N, C-alpha and C positions, 0 to 999 in steps of 0.2 A: 348573721352577717347582712342580710338584706336590710334588716331594721337598722342596723348600725350605718349603712350607707344612706338610707332615707334620713336618718337623724343629722348626718353631716351635710346633706344636701339642704335640709331645712334651715339649719344654722348658716349655711352659706348664703341662702336666699336672704336671711335677715341682714347679714353682713353687707351684701351687695346693695340692698335697699338703703341702709344707713349711710354707707359710703357715698352712694350715688346722690342722696339728698344733701350731704355735707359738701360734695363737690359742686352741686348745683347753686348752693348758697354762696359759695366763694372760697378762695384759698384758705382764708382764716379758719374756715369751719371744717376743713378736711381732716386735720389732726384730731380735732374734737370728736369727729364721726368715727375715726379708726378706734379711738379710746372707747367710745360709747359702744361701738360694735363688739369689741372684746368683752367688756363688762356684761353686755346683754347676752352674748353667747354663753358665758359662764353662768349667768343668772338663769337663762332658759333651761339649761341642763339641770342645775341643782334646785331651782325654785319654781319652775313652771307649774308643778302640781300645787304648790301653795297659792300661786297666782290664781289659777283656775278655781280653786276651792274658795278663795276670797271673793272672786268676782260673782259667785253664786251665793254668797253668804252662808256657806256650809259650815256647820259647827260639829266638832267631834262629840259623839255620845258614848258614854261608858256602859259596861255591862249591867250596872245598876240601873241605868236610865232606860235602856232598851235590851232587857234580857233575852227576849225571843229572837230579836234580830241578831244579836251576838251569837246566840246558840247556833242558828242556822249558818251564819258565816263561818264559825269555828268548824262545824261538822263538815261543810262543803270544802273548806280549805284543806282539811285532812284528806278527803277523798281526792282532791286535786293534787296533793303532794306539794303544796306550797305553804309558806308561813302565813298565819292568819293576818289579814290587812287590818288597818285601822278602820273604824266605821264612822261615817259622817252623815249628818241629817240637814237637808235643805229645806227651809220653810217655804215651799212653794207648792201651790195647789195642783199644778199639772203633775200627773203621775209620770215619773221618769227616773232614771238612775244612770250612773257612769262610774268608771274605775279610772284611777290616775296613779302617778308615781313613776319613778324612774326605773324600778326593777321589783321583782317579787318581795324583796326584803324591805322595800319601802312603799308597798302597795296600799292603796286606799279604795274603799268602796263608799260611794255616796248615793243616798236615795232621798227623794222628796217626800215631804209629809203626805202629798197626794197619793203616792204609790202605796202607802201603808194603809190608806182608806179604801182604795179601789180593789187591790188584789187580796185574794185569800192566801192562806199559808203556802199551800202547794204551788200557786202561781208565783209568789214572791220567790220561793225556793228556786224556781226555774230561772228568774231574773238574776238572782244573786249568783247562780252558777255560771250564767252567761257572763257576768262581769268578772268573776273570778277566772273564767277562761281567757279573757283579755290579759290578765296578769300572768297567768300560766304560759300563754303564747308570747309573752314579752312584746306586745305591740302597744303597750300603754305609754311608753316613753315617746314613741314616734307621735302618737296621736295628741298627747299632752303638749309636746313641744310645738307641734303644728298649730294647736289652739293658741299657745302663748305667742308665737311668731306672728300668726294672723291678727291677734289682738294688738301686738305692738305696731304692726304695719298700719292697721286701721287708725290707731291713735296718732301715729305720725301723719297720716293724711289729714286728719282733722287739725292737727297742729299747723301744718303747712297752710291749710285753707284759712285758718284764723289769724296766724301771725305772718303769713307770707308777704303781705303788704309792707311789713316793716323793713323787708329786705329788697323791695323793688327799687331798682335804680341805684342801689347802694354802690359807690365807688365805680361808676359806670366807665370812667376813663381807664380803670385797670381791669375792666372786663368782669367785675364781680357783682353780685346781686341778682335778683330774679325779676324777669319781666313779667307782666301780668299773665301772658300766655304760658310761661314756665310754671308759674304758681298754679295755674289751672291744670296744667298737665300733671304736676306732681300729685295735686289733690285728687285726681281722677285715676291715675295709674296705680297708686298705692292700694286703694280698696280692691282694684281688679287683681292685683298681685296676691292680696290676702285671699280672694276667692279662689284663685288658682292653686294656692297652697292647700286650701281645703279640699279641693277636687283631687289633689295628689294623693290623698288618703284613700286608698283602694277600698271599694265597697266589699271586696272578697274577705276583709278582716271580719265583718259582721257575719257572713256565712260561716266562716271558720269558728268564731266564738260561739254561734249558735250550735254547731255540731259539737265542739268541745264542751260546751256548758251542758248539753243534753247527755253527753257521756259521763259527766261528772255527777249530775243528779240522777241519771238513769231514767229521766222522765221528759222525753221530748214534748209530749202533749201539753205538759204544763207551761213550758216556755211558749208554745204556739197559742195557747189561750191568753197568756199574759200579754204577748205582742198585740193581739187583736184589741184587748182592752186598753193597752197603753196608746195605741194609735187613735182609738176612739176618744180617749181622754185628751190627747194633744190636740185633736180636732175641736173638741168642745171648749178647751181652755188654752187657746193660743197664747204664746208669749211674745213680748217685744223685745228687740235688741239682742245683743250677744250672738250673732250669727257665727262669730269666730270659734265658739266652742261647741257649736251644734254636732260635730262629728263625734264627740265624746259620748253623747247619750245613746241609750239603747234604741230609742226611736227619735226621730227628728223632733225638736220641740216646735218646729214651724210647720208641722203637718196640716194644720188648720188654716194656714195663711195662703190665700190666693195671690201669690206675688212672684216676683222673679226669683226669690229665694228657692222656690220649689223646682226651678229649672237646674239649679246647682245642688241638689240634695246629695249628701254624702252617704246616705243610706239606701240600700236596696229596697225594692218594693216589699212592704209587709206581706202581701199575698204570696209572694214567692217565697219569702223566708218561712211562712206557715206551711206552704205546700212541701218544702224540703224537710221540715220537722216531722210532719205527718208521715212522709215516706221513711224517714229514719226510724220513726216509732214502729212501723210496720215490720222492720227488719230486726228490731231488738227482741231477744227472746223473753225478756221479763221487764217489769217496771218496779222501781222502788217507791212509786207514788202512793201505794195502797195505805190507807190509814190517815192520809193527809185531809185536812178540811178542804172542801170544795164549795162551800156555801157562804161562809162569812168572811168579811174583810180581815186582814191580818191585824191582830192587836199587839202593839209593841209590849 
């Protein structure tokens, strides 16, 4: 119920922003904004996962292309009690991963090429269990729609900044059109709104996914080791752009960037996540991690 309420609030934010921009542009744009708002709300619910995957150039891989990856996802899905999600690969060097989809029946797990090079099989298993935990906990719809809405708001801000001059002073006698100050305000407010949307995604979802993932894999230590490697990888290989989707990833893609983005991180501190996982491991009577490779990177 809580996730459903969050979803409605996020879609409501998108509607308010679109209608507000339409109203600011003039009476003739208000109806168009209402129609666009309805279309984007439907699109955000049903196609936000496709948008996010497309933004990162993720491509689906078959069991023949990545047998080891599919084998682990299938095994962990059975342990989690959810349908096996589709598996996607992003051709990015930074080691990272995320889950998306509107429900467990439409779940997707996406990993970067970098994570397959950096993590060994045991650690990757811990990461996949974490992502499957997001699907099991049904918080992927909220995070995916938040990413799609934040992206849409950011694109709108760019469009207003680029094309706002076309509407400046338009039909001034009728009170329509944008003044330079209005154009500047819209271009500034929209990105701030996108940032607030991302901040609305509770950091507690990562703690919960860590715990649920550790219970699925039976190996909290594996995820703890993976998180430390992934943060080091993100710091060594920072990425540019796409802050709207940062909350989807297991570690922030911007961990290595000394910028204002770090002040608005959607992720809890890795040190605290690792501490909690070690504490959880100390309470678990046994581990399923025995026999997994701990030396070599995972080979697809």
